[in-house]
C-alpha positions as semicolon CSV with decimal commas, in nm:
position;residue;x (nm);y (nm);z (nm)
1;X;10,728;12,150;5,328
2;X;10,933;12,021;5,035
3;X;11,172;11,873;5,294
4;X;10,910;11,678;5,490
5;X;11,011;11,323;5,566
6;X;10,787;11,020;5,568
7;X;10,953;10,882;5,883
8;X;10,695;10,933;6,157
9;X;10,956;10,931;6,436
10;X;11,126;11,236;6,291
11;X;10,818;11,425;6,172
12;X;10,639;11,376;6,504
13;X;10,937;11,513;6,695
14;X;10,993;11,187;6,883
15;X;11,321;11,007;6,848
16;X;11,360;10,643;6,937
17;X;11,527;10,584;7,271
18;X;11,876;10,436;7,242
19;X;11,920;10,104;7,414
20;X;12,076;10,136;7,755
21;X;12,371;9,905;7,810
22;X;12,325;9,639;8,073
23;X;12,661;9,729;8,227
24;X;12,777;10,086;8,283
25;X;13,076;10,195;8,077
26;X;13,375;10,253;8,303
27;X;13,647;10,480;8,171
28;X;14,005;10,423;8,274
29;X;14,141;10,701;8,488
30;X;14,393;10,912;8,301
31;X;14,750;10,857;8,416
32;X;14,972;11,161;8,431
33;X;15,346;11,138;8,377
34;X;15,535;11,174;8,703
35;X;15,818;11,424;8,759
36;X;16,092;11,180;8,656
37;X;15,910;11,080;8,338
38;X;15,844;11,445;8,251
39;X;16,209;11,535;8,299
40;X;16,319;11,268;8,051
41;X;16,037;11,344;7,806
42;X;16,128;11,714;7,810
43;X;16,496;11,633;7,752
44;X;16,407;11,420;7,451
45;X;16,167;11,686;7,323
46;X;16,444;11,948;7,348
47;X;16,652;11,735;7,108
48;X;16,370;11,635;6,875
49;X;16,003;11,729;6,876
50;X;15,919;11,420;6,669
51;X;16,100;11,109;6,793
52;X;16,088;10,807;6,566
53;X;15,868;10,509;6,639
54;X;16,175;10,321;6,762
55;X;16,273;10,608;6,993
56;X;15,919;10,623;7,135
57;X;15,918;10,249;7,195
58;X;16,254;10,266;7,372
59;X;16,138;10,559;7,585
60;X;15,821;10,370;7,670
61;X;16,026;10,077;7,801
62;X;16,258;10,301;8,002
63;X;15,973;10,508;8,148
64;X;15,731;10,220;8,201
65;X;15,474;10,390;7,976
66;X;15,300;10,285;7,657
67;X;15,445;10,408;7,328
68;X;15,115;10,590;7,272
69;X;15,149;10,767;7,608
70;X;15,498;10,879;7,510
71;X;15,361;11,006;7,179
72;X;15,081;11,214;7,330
73;X;15,225;11,318;7,667
């Protein structure tokens, strides 16, 4: 084939095994906004769909959330 590769791992159909980490990767459990947080977030969203960075940071403090959580709720 004109597309044949010289790499024996690929041409033989065998791929090298990725290294397994010594420690398992533990994902953080996703935290959902509670009813009170959702009420406030929805009120803010009704006024503006795109709060400024400063507004998100202030909301994060008030709601005890990260600014990123406020942004993607």
